[in-house]
PAMARNU-165540 format. One line per 8 residues: number of its first residue (from 0); their letters; for each residue z, y, x of N, C-alpha, C, O. Coordinates in pm, 1 decimal, padded with zeros to 6 digits. Layout:
% residues N
NUM = a = Z:Y:X:Z:Y:X:Z:Y:X:Z:Y:X  ... $
***
This chain:
% residues 97
0 = mldykeil = -02772.8:-00779.0:00109.9:-02628.4:-00793.3:00097.5:-02594.8:-00889.3:-00016.0:-02675.3:-00912.9:-00106.1  -02477.8:-00942.0:-00009.4:-02433.1:-01037.7:-00109.7:-02387.5:-00967.6:-00237.1:-02345.6:-00851.8:-00235.0  -02396.6:-01038.9:-00345.2:-02343.6:-00995.6:-00473.5:-02191.4:-01011.4:-00470.3:-02139.7:-01097.3:-00398.8  -02119.7:-00929.6:-00546.8:-01972.7:-00937.6:-00543.5:-01922.3:-01076.1:-00581.3:-01816.8:-01118.2:-00534.1  -01995.3:-01146.7:-00664.8:-01952.2:-01280.6:-00705.5:-01955.7:-01376.5:-00586.6:-01865.4:-01458.3:-00568.9  -02059.3:-01365.7:-00506.7:-02069.0:-01448.5:-00385.9:-01961.4:-01409.3:-00285.0:-01903.1:-01494.9:-00218.4  -01936.4:-01281.0:-00274.7:-01834.7:-01232.3:-00181.3:-01697.3:-01285.1:-00220.8:-01621.7:-01331.4:-00135.4  -01664.5:-01278.6:-00349.5:-01534.6:-01329.6:-00395.0:-01521.2:-01478.7:-00366.8:-01416.1:-01525.2:-00322.9 $
8 = rnlrvdhd = -01627.3:-01552.4:-00392.1:-01622.8:-01696.4:-00366.2:-01604.0:-01723.3:-00217.0:-01520.7:-01805.5:-00178.7  -01680.6:-01654.8:-00133.5:-01669.7:-01674.2:00011.3:-01530.4:-01639.7:00062.5:-01474.4:-01712.7:00144.4  -01474.5:-01529.5:00015.0:-01339.1:-01491.0:00057.4:-01238.2:-01597.5:00016.6:-01151.9:-01636.1:00095.5  -01249.8:-01644.1:-00105.8:-01154.8:-01745.3:-00155.1:-01164.4:-01872.7:-00072.1:-01062.5:-01927.9:-00030.5  -01285.2:-01918.6:-00048.3:-01305.4:-02041.9:00028.4:-01258.4:-02023.0:00172.5:-01192.8:-02110.7:00228.6  -01291.7:-01909.5:00232.0:-01248.9:-01881.5:00369.7:-01096.9:-01880.1:00384.5:-01044.4:-01913.1:00490.8  -01027.2:-01842.4:00279.0:-00880.5:-01838.7:00282.2:-00818.2:-01967.9:00229.7:-00696.2:-01979.1:00218.3  -00902.7:-02063.9:00198.4:-00858.3:-02195.2:00152.0:-00775.6:-02187.0:00023.6:-00675.5:-02256.9:00008.4 $
16 = ysqedvak = -00819.3:-02100.2:-00069.0:-00755.2:-02088.6:-00199.6:-00842.5:-02156.2:-00303.5:-00965.1:-02157.7:-00292.2  -00778.7:-02211.6:-00403.8:-00853.2:-02262.5:-00519.3:-00869.5:-02147.9:-00619.2:-00803.4:-02044.7:-00608.1  -00957.3:-02167.2:-00715.7:-00968.6:-02066.5:-00821.1:-00836.2:-02054.3:-00896.6:-00797.9:-01945.3:-00939.1  -00768.1:-02165.2:-00912.6:-00637.8:-02163.5:-00980.1:-00537.4:-02078.7:-00902.5:-00460.9:-02003.2:-00962.5  -00537.2:-02090.6:-00768.9:-00446.8:-02010.2:-00684.9:-00470.5:-01860.6:-00707.0:-00376.4:-01783.6:-00726.8  -00596.2:-01821.8:-00703.3:-00629.4:-01679.6:-00716.4:-00600.3:-01631.0:-00858.3:-00551.4:-01519.7:-00877.3  -00630.1:-01713.6:-00956.7:-00601.3:-01676.6:-01095.3:-00451.5:-01653.0:-01115.4:-00411.8:-01557.8:-01182.6  -00369.4:-01739.4:-01057.4:-00223.7:-01720.9:-01067.9:-00181.7:-01590.8:-01000.7:-00097.7:-01517.8:-01053.2 $
24 = ylkierkt = -00239.7:-01561.8:-00885.1:-00208.6:-01437.3:-00814.3:-00241.9:-01316.0:-00901.4:-00166.7:-01218.6:-00905.1  -00354.8:-01322.9:-00971.0:-00398.2:-01212.0:-01055.8:-00332.4:-01212.6:-01193.7:-00345.6:-01117.4:-01270.5  -00261.4:-01321.4:-01223.6:-00195.8:-01338.8:-01353.3:-00299.2:-01341.4:-01466.4:-00284.1:-01276.2:-01569.7  -00405.0:-01419.9:-01442.0:-00508.6:-01440.3:-01541.9:-00535.0:-01591.0:-01552.0:-00486.3:-01668.7:-01469.9  -00610.7:-01630.4:-01651.0:-00645.4:-01771.2:-01665.4:-00752.4:-01808.6:-01563.1:-00832.3:-01725.0:-01520.9  -00752.1:-01936.1:-01524.2:-00850.3:-01982.1:-01426.0:-00992.3:-01963.7:-01477.5:-01081.6:-01927.3:-01400.9  -01014.3:-01988.1:-01605.1:-01150.1:-01973.7:-01660.0:-01197.3:-01828.3:-01652.6:-01316.6:-01802.4:-01636.7  -01104.6:-01734.5:-01664.1:-01141.1:-01593.5:-01648.6:-01182.3:-01565.8:-01505.2:-01282.8:-01499.3:-01480.2 $
32 = ynryesen = -01103.6:-01617.6:-01410.3:-01140.7:-01597.3:-01270.3:-01272.6:-01666.9:-01238.6:-01354.1:-01613.7:-01163.2  -01294.0:-01784.0:-01294.9:-01419.2:-01856.1:-01273.5:-01538.5:-01769.7:-01313.1:-01642.3:-01771.9:-01247.0  -01523.2:-01694.4:-01420.2:-01631.3:-01604.4:-01463.5:-01657.3:-01495.1:-01360.7:-01770.8:-01449.7:-01346.1  -01553.8:-01452.6:-01289.7:-01572.8:-01350.2:-01186.5:-01665.7:-01400.1:-01076.1:-01740.1:-01321.5:-01017.3  -01661.8:-01530.0:-01048.0:-01741.9:-01586.7:-00939.7:-01872.4:-01649.3:-00987.3:-01961.4:-01674.6:-00906.2  -01884.9:-01674.2:-01113.9:-01997.9:-01751.5:-01165.4:-02126.5:-01669.6:-01172.6:-02129.1:-01559.7:-01228.0  -02232.0:-01725.2:-01115.8:-02364.5:-01662.2:-01118.7:-02418.2:-01653.2:-01260.9:-02493.7:-01561.7:-01293.6  -02379.8:-01747.1:-01344.3:-02435.9:-01755.9:-01478.8:-02364.5:-01667.8:-01580.6:-02411.1:-01654.1:-01693.7 $
40 = qtseikfk = -02254.8:-01609.4:-01543.1:-02177.2:-01528.2:-01635.5:-02207.4:-01379.8:-01614.9:-02236.6:-01335.1:-01504.0  -02199.5:-01306.3:-01723.0:-02222.7:-01162.3:-01713.8:-02092.9:-01083.6:-01726.8:-02094.9:-00960.5:-01728.5  -01980.5:-01153.3:-01736.1:-01853.9:-01081.4:-01751.2:-01825.8:-00999.5:-01626.2:-01851.3:-01042.7:-01513.8  -01773.6:-00882.5:-01648.4:-01743.9:-00793.5:-01537.6:-01597.0:-00806.0:-01499.8:-01510.7:-00832.4:-01583.5  -01572.5:-00786.6:-01373.8:-01436.7:-00797.7:-01322.4:-01360.3:-00668.2:-01351.0:-01416.5:-00558.9:-01343.0  -01234.7:-00681.4:-01383.5:-01150.4:-00563.8:-01408.0:-01120.9:-00496.3:-01274.0:-01097.0:-00563.0:-01173.3  -01122.9:-00365.3:-01274.8:-01100.8:-00290.3:-01151.6:-00964.5:-00320.2:-01091.6:-00951.5:-00330.0:-00969.6  -00862.9:-00334.7:-01175.5:-00728.7:-00366.4:-01123.4:-00730.4:-00499.5:-01048.7:-00658.1:-00516.9:-00950.6 $
48 = dvielakl = -00812.3:-00592.7:-01094.7:-00822.7:-00720.9:-01026.2:-00896.6:-00707.2:-00893.5:-00862.6:-00774.7:-00796.4  -00996.8:-00620.6:-00888.9:-01067.9:-00595.6:-00762.7:-00970.6:-00539.1:-00659.3:-00973.2:-00579.0:-00542.9  -00886.4:-00447.8:-00701.2:-00787.2:-00388.6:-00610.8:-00691.9:-00496.2:-00559.3:-00663.8:-00502.6:-00439.7  -00642.8:-00580.2:-00649.3:-00550.7:-00686.5:-00608.6:-00618.5:-00785.7:-00514.5:-00555.5:-00834.7:-00420.8  -00744.7:-00815.6:-00538.2:-00817.2:-00907.1:-00450.0:-00837.8:-00845.2:-00312.1:-00828.5:-00914.4:-00210.8  -00865.6:-00715.6:-00308.0:-00878.5:-00647.6:-00178.6:-00747.3:-00656.2:-00101.3:-00747.8:-00675.1:00020.3  -00636.0:-00642.5:-00170.9:-00504.8:-00656.2:-00106.7:-00482.3:-00799.6:-00059.3:-00437.6:-00822.4:00053.1  -00513.4:-00895.0:-00145.2:-00492.6:-01035.7:-00111.8:-00569.5:-01074.4:00014.4:-00515.1:-01139.9:00103.3 $
56 = ynvsldyi = -00694.5:-01034.1:00021.5:-00779.8:-01072.6:00133.7:-00779.8:-00970.8:00247.8:-00841.7:-00993.4:00351.8  -00710.9:-00860.0:00228.0:-00700.8:-00754.3:00328.4:-00839.4:-00703.5:00370.9:-00870.2:-00692.6:00489.6  -00920.6:-00673.3:00270.9:-01053.8:-00617.1:00293.7:-01069.0:-00490.9:00209.3:-00987.1:-00462.7:00121.8  -01173.8:-00416.5:00236.6:-01196.3:-00292.9:00162.0:-01263.5:-00321.7:00027.8:-01326.6:-00425.7:00008.8  -01248.5:-00228.0:-00063.3:-01317.6:-00236.2:-00190.7:-01468.4:-00229.7:-00169.0:-01544.8:-00293.5:-00241.3  -01510.7:-00153.0:-00070.2:-01653.5:-00144.3:-00038.2:-01710.1:-00280.9:-00002.5:-01822.3:-00313.6:-00041.1  -01634.3:-00360.1:00070.0:-01681.7:-00493.1:00107.1:-01696.4:-00581.5:-00016.7:-01798.7:-00647.8:-00033.9  -01596.2:-00582.6:-00101.4:-01603.5:-00664.8:-00222.0:-01720.7:-00621.0:-00310.2:-01786.6:-00704.4:-00372.3 $
64 = aglisspq = -01746.0:-00490.7:-00315.2:-01855.7:-00439.2:-00396.9:-01992.5:-00466.2:-00334.7:-02095.4:-00446.2:-00399.2  -01993.6:-00511.4:-00209.9:-02120.2:-00538.7:-00143.6:-02185.3:-00415.3:-00083.7:-02304.2:-00416.7:-00051.9  -02107.4:-00308.0:-00068.1:-02161.9:-00183.7:-00013.5:-02166.5:-00183.8:00139.1:-02244.7:-00110.8:00200.0  -02082.3:-00266.2:00199.5:-02084.4:-00283.7:00344.6:-02089.0:-00433.3:00373.4:-02045.4:-00514.1:00291.4  -02141.3:-00469.5:00488.8:-02160.8:-00611.4:00516.2:-02049.3:-00676.4:00596.6:-02045.2:-00798.9:00608.5  -01959.5:-00597.2:00651.5:-01852.9:-00652.4:00734.3:-01719.5:-00648.9:00659.8:-01680.9:-00544.8:00606.7  -01649.6:-00761.3:00655.7:-01519.5:-00763.1:00587.6:-01409.9:-00702.3:00673.9:-01314.9:-00770.2:00713.1  -01424.3:-00575.9:00702.1:-01326.1:-00507.4:00787.0:-01188.2:-00517.6:00724.1:-01170.2:-00492.8:00604.9 $
72 = tidrkpyn = -01092.0:-00554.5:00806.6:-00955.4:-00558.7:00755.3:-00902.2:-00416.3:00747.1:-00946.3:-00326.9:00819.4  -00809.1:-00398.4:00659.6:-00753.4:-00266.2:00633.2:-00612.8:-00259.9:00689.9:-00531.2:-00349.0:00666.4  -00585.0:-00154.2:00764.8:-00449.9:-00131.1:00815.6:-00372.3:-00062.9:00704.4:-00378.1:00059.1:00688.8  -00301.0:-00141.3:00628.5:-00230.9:-00087.6:00511.5:-00091.2:-00040.3:00548.3:-00018.0:-00104.5:00623.6  -00058.3:00073.2:00492.7:00077.7:00121.9:00505.9:00158.8:00060.6:00392.3:00104.9:00034.1:00284.9  00287.4:00038.1:00415.4:00368.7:-00016.0:00306.9:00378.0:00083.2:00191.5:00359.9:00203.7:00209.0  00406.7:00029.5:00073.7:00426.2:00116.9:-00040.7:00530.3:00223.0:-00009.8:00629.3:00196.7:00058.5  00507.1:00342.5:-00060.5:00608.8:00446.9:-00052.2:00724.2:00401.5:-00141.5:00704.8:00382.9:-00261.6 $
80 = pkiynikq = 00844.4:00383.3:-00085.0:00955.8:00331.1:-00165.3:00984.1:00413.1:-00290.3:01018.2:00357.1:-00394.4  00970.3:00545.5:-00281.3:00996.6:00627.7:-00400.3:00894.6:00596.7:-00508.9:00930.8:00581.3:-00625.6  00768.7:00587.5:-00471.8:00665.9:00556.7:-00569.6:00688.3:00417.7:-00626.4:00677.0:00397.5:-00747.3  00720.1:00321.4:-00540.3:00742.6:00184.6:-00585.8:00859.4:00178.8:-00684.2:00851.1:00112.1:-00787.3  00967.1:00248.4:-00652.2:01083.8:00248.5:-00741.0:01051.4:00312.8:-00874.6:01099.0:00267.2:-00978.6  00971.2:00417.7:-00872.8:00931.3:00483.4:-00996.9:00850.9:00385.8:-01081.8:00873.0:00373.1:-01202.2  00759.3:00318.7:-01018.2:00674.8:00223.6:-01090.3:00760.7:00114.8:-01153.9:00737.4:00076.8:-01268.6  00858.5:00065.1:-01081.5:00942.1:-00043.0:-01131.5:01035.8:00004.1:-01242.5:01057.9:-00068.4:-01339.5 $
88 = sgnitnhf = 01090.5:00123.8:-01229.3:01188.6:00170.6:-01327.2:01124.3:00238.6:-01447.2:01185.6:00249.0:-01553.5  01000.7:00284.9:-01430.3:00935.9:00357.8:-01537.8:00984.6:00501.2:-01547.3:00943.9:00575.2:-01637.0  01071.6:00540.9:-01455.2:01127.4:00675.3:-01454.9:01042.1:00764.8:-01366.0:01037.3:00745.2:-01244.6  00975.5:00861.8:-01424.9:00887.8:00947.4:-01344.4:00954.3:01078.3:-01303.6:00890.1:01162.3:-01240.7  01079.7:01097.1:-01337.6:01148.8:01219.6:-01297.2:01189.9:01210.9:-01151.6:01213.4:01101.6:-01100.2  01198.7:01322.2:-01086.2:01242.7:01333.9:-00947.5:01153.9:01261.4:-00848.7:01200.1:01225.0:-00740.6  01027.4:01239.0:-00882.6:00942.9:01165.9:-00788.8:00889.8:01253.6:-00675.0:00822.7:01203.4:-00584.8  00918.9:01382.4:-00678.3:00878.0:01468.5:-00569.2:00995.0:01507.0:-00480.0:00980.8:01592.1:-00392.2 $
96 = d = 01109.4:01445.8:-00501.7:01227.8:01476.0:-00418.5:01209.1:01426.7:-00277.3:01298.1:01443.4:-00193.8 $
***
């Protein structure tokens, strides 16, 4: 199986994104994203970024981690509006209404 760095590079290239495009999506510097894909770097990817990349490419976390070999697309449900609103407002009261 491929290493996650190779998987990230392949996904990016397959989607015709530059490293700069993906870095902007993740709100990180391009050089930081470059380290995520670089064979020569030992920097580890932040889990929040792995989640965002799985969303961007519509693949499972297992695929990015190299645990499965097929980039199965994920049938995602939209965000729960109540949860989304709580996240945006910072107000955690009444979230079980």
